[in-house]
C-alpha beads as a LAMMPS data file, in Angstrom:
LAMMPS data file: protein, C-alpha beads

291 atoms
290 bonds

1 atom types
1 bond types

-500.0 500.0 xlo xhi
-500.0 500.0 ylo yhi
-500.0 500.0 zlo zhi

Masses

1 110.0

Atoms # bond

1 1 1 -413.621 -234.303 77.307
2 1 1 -416.575 -232.209 78.381
3 1 1 -415.728 -229.714 75.628
4 1 1 -416.576 -232.325 73.002
5 1 1 -420.034 -232.607 74.483
6 1 1 -420.449 -228.835 74.668
7 1 1 -419.984 -228.589 70.937
8 1 1 -423.114 -230.541 70.039
9 1 1 -425.601 -230.175 72.857
10 1 1 -428.123 -228.076 70.991
11 1 1 -428.881 -230.657 68.342
12 1 1 -430.239 -232.996 71.004
13 1 1 -433.297 -230.816 71.477
14 1 1 -433.972 -230.635 67.746
15 1 1 -433.503 -234.357 67.177
16 1 1 -435.657 -235.297 70.143
17 1 1 -438.278 -232.922 68.760
18 1 1 -438.265 -234.835 65.454
19 1 1 -438.449 -238.157 67.278
20 1 1 -441.347 -236.917 69.405
21 1 1 -443.311 -235.890 66.343
22 1 1 -442.764 -239.280 64.736
23 1 1 -442.926 -241.629 67.701
24 1 1 -445.075 -239.824 70.296
25 1 1 -442.472 -239.755 73.020
26 1 1 -443.796 -239.645 76.542
27 1 1 -442.206 -236.342 77.477
28 1 1 -442.459 -233.050 75.598
29 1 1 -439.098 -231.392 74.875
30 1 1 -439.134 -227.635 75.364
31 1 1 -436.530 -225.817 73.318
32 1 1 -435.501 -222.475 74.811
33 1 1 -434.303 -219.964 72.214
34 1 1 -434.806 -216.208 71.856
35 1 1 -438.446 -215.620 70.994
36 1 1 -437.666 -213.382 68.029
37 1 1 -435.763 -216.034 66.064
38 1 1 -438.746 -217.886 64.589
39 1 1 -440.455 -214.692 63.304
40 1 1 -437.103 -213.513 61.915
41 1 1 -436.644 -216.795 60.026
42 1 1 -440.164 -216.534 58.614
43 1 1 -439.570 -212.946 57.485
44 1 1 -436.182 -213.878 56.005
45 1 1 -437.779 -216.746 54.088
46 1 1 -440.347 -214.414 52.511
47 1 1 -437.662 -211.871 51.635
48 1 1 -435.382 -214.574 50.201
49 1 1 -438.141 -215.899 47.957
50 1 1 -438.730 -212.405 46.523
51 1 1 -435.092 -211.291 46.225
52 1 1 -432.793 -211.819 43.236
53 1 1 -429.715 -213.957 43.904
54 1 1 -426.906 -212.059 45.644
55 1 1 -423.293 -212.852 44.742
56 1 1 -420.565 -211.640 47.125
57 1 1 -418.210 -210.983 44.194
58 1 1 -420.578 -208.229 43.079
59 1 1 -420.095 -206.271 46.297
60 1 1 -418.389 -202.914 45.783
61 1 1 -415.789 -203.709 48.453
62 1 1 -414.849 -207.140 47.121
63 1 1 -411.146 -207.581 46.263
64 1 1 -409.938 -207.894 42.673
65 1 1 -409.568 -211.642 43.000
66 1 1 -413.148 -212.093 44.276
67 1 1 -414.558 -213.286 40.957
68 1 1 -411.796 -215.889 40.562
69 1 1 -412.212 -217.134 44.130
70 1 1 -415.989 -217.319 43.798
71 1 1 -415.726 -219.108 40.436
72 1 1 -413.447 -221.721 42.019
73 1 1 -415.860 -222.184 44.914
74 1 1 -418.823 -222.552 42.539
75 1 1 -416.840 -225.159 40.587
76 1 1 -416.169 -226.925 43.915
77 1 1 -412.439 -226.520 43.332
78 1 1 -411.731 -225.670 46.952
79 1 1 -407.958 -225.943 46.704
80 1 1 -407.840 -223.507 43.783
81 1 1 -410.091 -221.112 45.698
82 1 1 -407.779 -221.258 48.710
83 1 1 -404.660 -220.668 46.642
84 1 1 -406.303 -217.706 44.885
85 1 1 -407.412 -216.231 48.212
86 1 1 -403.942 -216.622 49.736
87 1 1 -402.384 -214.991 46.683
88 1 1 -404.856 -212.106 46.901
89 1 1 -403.976 -211.490 50.554
90 1 1 -400.246 -211.678 49.807
91 1 1 -400.715 -209.078 47.078
92 1 1 -402.843 -206.778 49.269
93 1 1 -402.015 -207.520 52.917
94 1 1 -403.589 -204.249 54.087
95 1 1 -406.932 -204.873 52.402
96 1 1 -409.428 -206.225 55.008
97 1 1 -411.636 -207.588 52.238
98 1 1 -408.833 -209.968 51.211
99 1 1 -408.858 -211.459 54.717
100 1 1 -412.614 -211.980 54.521
101 1 1 -412.372 -213.803 51.204
102 1 1 -409.542 -215.941 52.533
103 1 1 -411.830 -216.825 55.450
104 1 1 -414.478 -217.973 52.963
105 1 1 -411.991 -220.223 51.167
106 1 1 -410.804 -221.603 54.509
107 1 1 -414.376 -222.437 55.558
108 1 1 -414.932 -224.199 52.240
109 1 1 -411.814 -226.253 52.973
110 1 1 -413.044 -227.218 56.444
111 1 1 -410.673 -224.930 58.387
112 1 1 -412.987 -222.847 60.621
113 1 1 -410.390 -221.911 63.244
114 1 1 -408.086 -220.418 60.617
115 1 1 -411.104 -218.679 59.068
116 1 1 -412.045 -217.030 62.367
117 1 1 -408.509 -215.662 62.666
118 1 1 -409.024 -213.789 59.376
119 1 1 -412.362 -212.201 60.272
120 1 1 -412.904 -208.838 61.981
121 1 1 -414.332 -208.914 65.487
122 1 1 -417.329 -206.858 64.378
123 1 1 -418.233 -207.816 60.802
124 1 1 -419.921 -205.131 58.728
125 1 1 -420.487 -206.834 55.357
126 1 1 -423.034 -209.603 54.663
127 1 1 -420.236 -212.005 53.697
128 1 1 -418.161 -211.357 56.824
129 1 1 -421.215 -211.640 59.079
130 1 1 -422.216 -214.931 57.456
131 1 1 -418.687 -216.315 57.693
132 1 1 -418.346 -215.518 61.393
133 1 1 -421.568 -217.426 62.080
134 1 1 -420.563 -220.340 59.869
135 1 1 -416.976 -220.600 61.120
136 1 1 -417.879 -220.312 64.787
137 1 1 -420.468 -223.064 64.614
138 1 1 -418.331 -225.250 62.349
139 1 1 -415.453 -224.940 64.818
140 1 1 -417.666 -226.439 67.534
141 1 1 -418.855 -229.229 65.240
142 1 1 -415.281 -230.134 64.318
143 1 1 -414.274 -230.097 67.988
144 1 1 -416.869 -232.824 68.491
145 1 1 -415.567 -235.048 65.714
146 1 1 -417.180 -233.816 62.480
147 1 1 -414.753 -233.342 59.590
148 1 1 -416.702 -232.070 56.575
149 1 1 -417.066 -228.393 55.570
150 1 1 -420.842 -228.976 55.748
151 1 1 -421.349 -231.747 58.332
152 1 1 -424.443 -233.927 58.387
153 1 1 -427.420 -232.669 60.335
154 1 1 -426.986 -235.711 62.594
155 1 1 -423.394 -236.623 63.417
156 1 1 -421.758 -239.326 65.495
157 1 1 -421.416 -236.921 68.404
158 1 1 -425.057 -235.823 68.066
159 1 1 -426.073 -239.303 69.155
160 1 1 -423.976 -238.892 72.292
161 1 1 -425.749 -235.641 73.079
162 1 1 -429.176 -237.203 72.550
163 1 1 -428.207 -239.724 75.193
164 1 1 -426.925 -236.935 77.412
165 1 1 -430.114 -234.880 77.126
166 1 1 -432.348 -237.891 77.686
167 1 1 -430.862 -238.425 81.146
168 1 1 -429.379 -241.856 80.380
169 1 1 -425.802 -240.624 80.837
170 1 1 -423.269 -239.016 78.527
171 1 1 -421.636 -242.161 77.178
172 1 1 -421.849 -243.118 73.489
173 1 1 -419.844 -242.585 70.370
174 1 1 -417.770 -239.441 70.895
175 1 1 -414.692 -239.422 68.676
176 1 1 -411.530 -240.394 70.496
177 1 1 -413.285 -241.405 73.708
178 1 1 -414.493 -244.577 75.336
179 1 1 -416.878 -243.745 78.178
180 1 1 -417.743 -240.195 79.233
181 1 1 -419.621 -239.627 82.478
182 1 1 -420.990 -236.217 83.389
183 1 1 -422.871 -235.063 86.433
184 1 1 -426.374 -233.642 86.066
185 1 1 -424.986 -230.138 86.536
186 1 1 -422.357 -230.688 83.844
187 1 1 -424.970 -232.075 81.473
188 1 1 -427.228 -229.062 81.987
189 1 1 -424.276 -226.712 81.503
190 1 1 -423.261 -228.482 78.289
191 1 1 -426.729 -228.202 76.782
192 1 1 -427.114 -224.562 77.858
193 1 1 -423.695 -223.645 76.464
194 1 1 -424.352 -224.974 72.996
195 1 1 -427.917 -223.681 72.995
196 1 1 -426.456 -220.195 73.498
197 1 1 -423.835 -220.758 70.790
198 1 1 -426.386 -221.988 68.274
199 1 1 -428.784 -219.124 68.992
200 1 1 -425.940 -216.613 68.631
201 1 1 -424.775 -218.070 65.310
202 1 1 -428.350 -218.273 64.039
203 1 1 -428.970 -214.623 64.900
204 1 1 -425.743 -213.658 63.123
205 1 1 -426.640 -215.652 60.019
206 1 1 -430.027 -213.921 60.006
207 1 1 -428.237 -210.554 60.178
208 1 1 -426.268 -211.508 57.053
209 1 1 -429.435 -212.602 55.274
210 1 1 -431.239 -209.388 56.246
211 1 1 -428.371 -207.357 54.753
212 1 1 -428.398 -209.432 51.534
213 1 1 -431.828 -211.126 51.238
214 1 1 -430.846 -213.150 48.166
215 1 1 -427.673 -214.624 49.716
216 1 1 -428.221 -218.384 49.325
217 1 1 -425.218 -219.379 51.457
218 1 1 -426.570 -217.401 54.408
219 1 1 -430.081 -218.776 53.864
220 1 1 -428.780 -222.358 53.892
221 1 1 -426.871 -221.730 57.112
222 1 1 -429.976 -220.198 58.706
223 1 1 -432.016 -223.263 57.709
224 1 1 -429.457 -225.684 59.193
225 1 1 -429.083 -223.749 62.432
226 1 1 -432.856 -223.404 62.762
227 1 1 -433.078 -227.206 62.794
228 1 1 -430.412 -227.381 65.488
229 1 1 -432.323 -224.750 67.484
230 1 1 -435.462 -226.894 67.320
231 1 1 -437.325 -224.411 65.094
232 1 1 -438.409 -227.128 62.713
233 1 1 -441.422 -225.516 61.010
234 1 1 -439.629 -222.329 59.864
235 1 1 -436.559 -224.432 59.001
236 1 1 -438.604 -226.642 56.676
237 1 1 -440.178 -223.596 55.027
238 1 1 -436.751 -222.101 54.348
239 1 1 -435.423 -225.403 53.014
240 1 1 -438.369 -225.435 50.597
241 1 1 -437.673 -221.844 49.510
242 1 1 -433.993 -222.689 48.970
243 1 1 -434.579 -225.799 46.855
244 1 1 -434.999 -224.075 43.440
245 1 1 -431.765 -222.121 43.905
246 1 1 -429.527 -224.958 45.055
247 1 1 -429.261 -226.782 41.739
248 1 1 -425.758 -226.613 40.329
249 1 1 -424.217 -225.290 43.542
250 1 1 -421.222 -227.040 45.136
251 1 1 -423.284 -227.700 48.273
252 1 1 -426.275 -229.082 46.355
253 1 1 -425.556 -232.657 47.466
254 1 1 -425.230 -231.606 51.106
255 1 1 -428.487 -229.687 50.813
256 1 1 -430.379 -232.703 49.445
257 1 1 -428.851 -234.896 52.149
258 1 1 -430.045 -232.458 54.808
259 1 1 -433.579 -232.293 53.384
260 1 1 -433.839 -236.071 53.443
261 1 1 -432.485 -236.239 56.984
262 1 1 -434.951 -233.580 58.112
263 1 1 -437.833 -235.532 56.604
264 1 1 -436.672 -238.888 57.988
265 1 1 -433.652 -238.998 60.336
266 1 1 -433.506 -242.815 60.544
267 1 1 -430.884 -243.269 57.799
268 1 1 -428.762 -240.424 59.143
269 1 1 -428.838 -241.913 62.631
270 1 1 -427.640 -245.262 61.255
271 1 1 -424.838 -243.557 59.314
272 1 1 -423.821 -241.548 62.370
273 1 1 -423.054 -244.759 64.257
274 1 1 -419.978 -245.259 62.065
275 1 1 -416.755 -243.342 62.597
276 1 1 -416.317 -240.445 60.098
277 1 1 -413.503 -240.611 57.550
278 1 1 -410.603 -238.225 58.141
279 1 1 -410.709 -234.956 56.259
280 1 1 -408.549 -234.649 53.117
281 1 1 -408.804 -230.856 52.783
282 1 1 -405.392 -229.198 52.830
283 1 1 -404.174 -225.639 52.860
284 1 1 -401.984 -224.370 50.072
285 1 1 -398.296 -224.528 50.887
286 1 1 -397.308 -222.009 48.229
287 1 1 -397.531 -219.048 50.595
288 1 1 -396.753 -218.349 54.229
289 1 1 -399.465 -215.757 54.766
290 1 1 -401.093 -217.778 57.563
291 1 1 -397.982 -219.245 59.122

Bonds

1 1 1 2
2 1 2 3
3 1 3 4
4 1 4 5
5 1 5 6
6 1 6 7
7 1 7 8
8 1 8 9
9 1 9 10
10 1 10 11
11 1 11 12
12 1 12 13
13 1 13 14
14 1 14 15
15 1 15 16
16 1 16 17
17 1 17 18
18 1 18 19
19 1 19 20
20 1 20 21
21 1 21 22
22 1 22 23
23 1 23 24
24 1 24 25
25 1 25 26
26 1 26 27
27 1 27 28
28 1 28 29
29 1 29 30
30 1 30 31
31 1 31 32
32 1 32 33
33 1 33 34
34 1 34 35
35 1 35 36
36 1 36 37
37 1 37 38
38 1 38 39
39 1 39 40
40 1 40 41
41 1 41 42
42 1 42 43
43 1 43 44
44 1 44 45
45 1 45 46
46 1 46 47
47 1 47 48
48 1 48 49
49 1 49 50
50 1 50 51
51 1 51 52
52 1 52 53
53 1 53 54
54 1 54 55
55 1 55 56
56 1 56 57
57 1 57 58
58 1 58 59
59 1 59 60
60 1 60 61
61 1 61 62
62 1 62 63
63 1 63 64
64 1 64 65
65 1 65 66
66 1 66 67
67 1 67 68
68 1 68 69
69 1 69 70
70 1 70 71
71 1 71 72
72 1 72 73
73 1 73 74
74 1 74 75
75 1 75 76
76 1 76 77
77 1 77 78
78 1 78 79
79 1 79 80
80 1 80 81
81 1 81 82
82 1 82 83
83 1 83 84
84 1 84 85
85 1 85 86
86 1 86 87
87 1 87 88
88 1 88 89
89 1 89 90
90 1 90 91
91 1 91 92
92 1 92 93
93 1 93 94
94 1 94 95
95 1 95 96
96 1 96 97
97 1 97 98
98 1 98 99
99 1 99 100
100 1 100 101
101 1 101 102
102 1 102 103
103 1 103 104
104 1 104 105
105 1 105 106
106 1 106 107
107 1 107 108
108 1 108 109
109 1 109 110
110 1 110 111
111 1 111 112
112 1 112 113
113 1 113 114
114 1 114 115
115 1 115 116
116 1 116 117
117 1 117 118
118 1 118 119
119 1 119 120
120 1 120 121
121 1 121 122
122 1 122 123
123 1 123 124
124 1 124 125
125 1 125 126
126 1 126 127
127 1 127 128
128 1 128 129
129 1 129 130
130 1 130 131
131 1 131 132
132 1 132 133
133 1 133 134
134 1 134 135
135 1 135 136
136 1 136 137
137 1 137 138
138 1 138 139
139 1 139 140
140 1 140 141
141 1 141 142
142 1 142 143
143 1 143 144
144 1 144 145
145 1 145 146
146 1 146 147
147 1 147 148
148 1 148 149
149 1 149 150
150 1 150 151
151 1 151 152
152 1 152 153
153 1 153 154
154 1 154 155
155 1 155 156
156 1 156 157
157 1 157 158
158 1 158 159
159 1 159 160
160 1 160 161
161 1 161 162
162 1 162 163
163 1 163 164
164 1 164 165
165 1 165 166
166 1 166 167
167 1 167 168
168 1 168 169
169 1 169 170
170 1 170 171
171 1 171 172
172 1 172 173
173 1 173 174
174 1 174 175
175 1 175 176
176 1 176 177
177 1 177 178
178 1 178 179
179 1 179 180
180 1 180 181
181 1 181 182
182 1 182 183
183 1 183 184
184 1 184 185
185 1 185 186
186 1 186 187
187 1 187 188
188 1 188 189
189 1 189 190
190 1 190 191
191 1 191 192
192 1 192 193
193 1 193 194
194 1 194 195
195 1 195 196
196 1 196 197
197 1 197 198
198 1 198 199
199 1 199 200
200 1 200 201
201 1 201 202
202 1 202 203
203 1 203 204
204 1 204 205
205 1 205 206
206 1 206 207
207 1 207 208
208 1 208 209
209 1 209 210
210 1 210 211
211 1 211 212
212 1 212 213
213 1 213 214
214 1 214 215
215 1 215 216
216 1 216 217
217 1 217 218
218 1 218 219
219 1 219 220
220 1 220 221
221 1 221 222
222 1 222 223
223 1 223 224
224 1 224 225
225 1 225 226
226 1 226 227
227 1 227 228
228 1 228 229
229 1 229 230
230 1 230 231
231 1 231 232
232 1 232 233
233 1 233 234
234 1 234 235
235 1 235 236
236 1 236 237
237 1 237 238
238 1 238 239
239 1 239 240
240 1 240 241
241 1 241 242
242 1 242 243
243 1 243 244
244 1 244 245
245 1 245 246
246 1 246 247
247 1 247 248
248 1 248 249
249 1 249 250
250 1 250 251
251 1 251 252
252 1 252 253
253 1 253 254
254 1 254 255
255 1 255 256
256 1 256 257
257 1 257 258
258 1 258 259
259 1 259 260
260 1 260 261
261 1 261 262
262 1 262 263
263 1 263 264
264 1 264 265
265 1 265 266
266 1 266 267
267 1 267 268
268 1 268 269
269 1 269 270
270 1 270 271
271 1 271 272
272 1 272 273
273 1 273 274
274 1 274 275
275 1 275 276
276 1 276 277
277 1 277 278
278 1 278 279
279 1 279 280
280 1 280 281
281 1 281 282
282 1 282 283
283 1 283 284
284 1 284 285
285 1 285 286
286 1 286 287
287 1 287 288
288 1 288 289
289 1 289 290
290 1 290 291
């Protein structure tokens, strides 16, 4: 039960920060993150704006099927991308790059745990570094009740964590629960745990973006995690830099949703009070590579 709370603690600080700016809350919320993250986001934003778009399929180490997998992802045909990635790994089981591209297709299909199993412990390519950050954070979000490959900035469980961080108790709308009561020590531990997770994933996503400054997927992940880390000013700047490059992408709708929620979280909070629909993403059954 406590693990569900751990997965979303960090967003409480960011959301309370937005509420404070809009409603002049009585208490200031201090968000504790590594001091180098904000300058790194600002530098990454400048580099992203000046860099040409970077496509993972153009990497010298990409597998033969990379172009087909990427084309399916761009077309938002996630099932086709997953089947192509599974076929590529079956054809070249000793090629580490095939595992990385399968991890990308799994993330796109909302399967972060399976994606993490395909990734090396110490990623060396921009794509693998990005995917480890994305999959690790998405795994925590799904553990707390989110279902989408790109969850909303404010989820049903986020509201529970806002309550937790505000000191009014840990009981609200956690998926599959009724009333959750945590001690003060457990509440502090939950918030600290996810703060550390979010900072770690943000730093990793920044590493991917530094290695490939024009990598829009990594830039979008950095922007989302910066919001969750409470770094709202650099997050907004990166969202603005991303906007011209998001048109026509499969995550364009999610990006516009996030920008609106960042500007005014009221609608997202109302939507988060309803239970999320179950995920319909499914893994291909044509192969047994991951069995």
